[in-house]
C-alpha positions as CSV (number, residue, x, y, z in Angstrom):
1,K,42.8,70.0,123.4
2,D,44.8,67.9,121.3
3,I,47.4,70.6,119.9
4,Y,49.5,68.1,118.3
5,K,46.3,66.2,116.2
6,D,47.3,68.1,112.9
7,C,50.9,67.4,112.9
8,S,52.6,64.5,111.4
9,F,56.2,64.3,112.3
10,S,56.5,62.1,115.9
11,P,60.3,61.7,116.6
12,K,61.3,58.4,117.4
13,L,64.7,56.7,118.4
14,C,66.0,54.0,116.1
15,Q,65.9,51.0,117.4
16,K,69.9,50.6,117.2
17,S,70.2,54.1,119.5
18,L,67.7,52.1,122.1
19,D,70.2,49.4,122.0
20,I,72.9,51.2,122.7
21,T,71.6,53.3,125.5
22,A,69.9,50.0,127.2
23,G,72.4,49.0,129.7
24,R,72.9,52.7,130.7
25,E,71.5,55.0,134.2
26,K,69.0,57.0,133.3
27,F,69.8,60.5,132.1
28,H,69.0,61.8,135.6
29,D,70.6,59.6,138.1
30,R,73.9,60.5,135.8
31,I,73.5,64.1,136.3
32,D,73.0,63.1,140.4
33,A,75.9,61.1,140.4
34,D,78.0,63.8,138.4
35,L,76.4,66.7,140.8
36,K,77.6,64.7,144.1
37,K,81.0,64.1,142.8
38,Y,81.2,67.8,142.2
39,K,80.1,68.5,145.1
40,Q,82.4,66.5,147.1
41,A,85.1,67.6,145.3
42,M,84.3,71.3,146.3
43,D,83.9,70.1,150.3
44,K,87.6,68.4,149.8
45,R,88.3,71.9,148.7
46,K,87.0,73.9,151.3
47,N,88.0,71.5,154.1
48,P,91.5,69.9,152.9
49,K,92.9,67.0,155.7
50,P,96.2,68.1,157.4
51,K,99.2,68.0,155.5
52,F,100.9,65.9,158.9
53,S,98.3,62.7,159.8
54,F,101.2,61.6,162.3
55,I,100.7,62.4,165.8
56,P,103.3,61.1,168.4
57,A,101.9,59.5,171.9
58,I,103.6,61.1,174.8
59,N,104.8,58.5,176.7
60,H,103.9,60.1,180.9
61,D,105.4,56.7,182.3
62,A,107.0,57.8,185.7
63,E,109.7,54.6,184.9
64,A,110.8,55.9,181.6
65,Y,110.9,59.7,182.8
66,Q,112.8,58.8,185.7
67,K,115.2,56.7,183.7
68,L,116.1,60.0,181.8
69,A,116.0,62.7,184.3
70,G,119.2,60.5,185.6
71,K,121.0,61.4,182.5
72,G,120.8,65.5,182.5
73,D,119.4,67.5,180.0
74,F,119.1,66.7,176.4
75,M,121.7,69.1,174.9
76,A,124.0,67.5,177.3
77,R,123.1,64.0,176.6
78,T,123.1,65.3,173.1
79,K,126.7,66.8,173.4
80,N,127.7,63.5,175.0
81,D,126.8,60.9,172.4
82,L,128.6,63.5,169.8
83,E,131.7,63.0,171.7
84,T,131.7,59.4,172.1
85,R,130.6,58.6,168.4
86,K,133.5,60.7,167.1
87,K,135.9,59.2,169.9
88,K,134.3,55.8,168.3
89,S,135.0,57.0,164.8
90,K,138.3,58.1,165.2
91,A,139.5,54.8,166.9
92,L,138.2,52.9,164.1
93,E,139.8,54.7,162.0
94,D,143.4,54.6,163.8
95,E,143.0,50.7,163.9
96,A,142.5,50.7,159.7
97,I,145.8,52.9,159.7
98,A,147.4,50.5,161.8
99,G,146.6,47.9,159.7
100,Y,149.0,49.0,156.7
101,T,152.4,47.9,156.3
102,F,153.5,51.2,154.7
103,K,154.2,54.2,156.4
104,P,155.2,56.9,154.4
105,S,157.3,60.1,155.6
106,I,158.2,63.5,154.3
107,T,161.9,63.3,153.8
């Protein structure tokens, strides 16, 4: 039954190799960890995260709704806001021009 009794070769690792690998995880543990990482990476590829993680909270408060309801629809409010901003910008520009002492004229 002992098929190796006539063999003269008996392989062994040298002490330096044993010292180097003493603090390492065992081979099968390392392979299992690599396989788990690979499986996780493949799962991430199959089920990617949504592109946008922000989900806005919608306010269903009646008081807030009433506040906006009296101002008209969104497009009208936007138009009024733009007109107000343009008027304010024009007023600031006119005020800045009024501060200049030189008044050019074409002759």
